[in-house]
C-alpha positions in Angstrom: 95.2 -68.5 6.8 93.2 -69.7 3.9 89.9 -68.0 2.9 88.0 -71.2 3.9 89.6 -71.4 7.3 88.7 -67.8 8.0 85.1 -68.3 6.9 84.8 -71.4 9.1 86.2 -69.5 12.1 83.8 -66.6 11.5 80.9 -69.0 11.3 81.9 -70.7 14.6 82.4 -67.4 16.4 79.0 -66.2 15.1 77.3 -69.3 16.4 79.1 -69.7 19.7 79.7 -66.1 20.8 77.0 -64.3 18.8 79.5 -62.0 17.2 78.2 -60.5 13.9 79.8 -61.5 10.7 80.1 -57.8 9.7 82.1 -57.1 12.8 84.3 -60.1 12.3 84.9 -59.3 8.7 86.6 -56.1 9.7 89.1 -57.9 12.0 92.6 -59.1 11.0 93.4 -62.7 10.6 95.3 -62.6 13.9 92.4 -61.1 15.7 90.1 -63.8 14.4 92.5 -66.6 15.3 92.9 -65.2 18.8 89.1 -65.0 19.4 88.6 -68.4 17.8 91.2 -70.1 20.0 89.8 -68.6 23.2 86.2 -69.5 22.2 87.1 -73.0 21.1 89.0 -73.8 24.3 86.1 -72.6 26.4 83.6 -74.5 24.2 85.7 -77.7 24.5 85.7 -77.6 28.3 81.9 -77.5 28.4 
């Protein structure tokens, strides 16, 4: 994943799920992608 993609995913998770950027920065790319996918699918259904 590119740096920009990761940053965009972190910003989305921060806004939608209220997760802190500090906590998200400590996660692996795979963890971020998993959380993002779940959050995006739930957000899309609403």
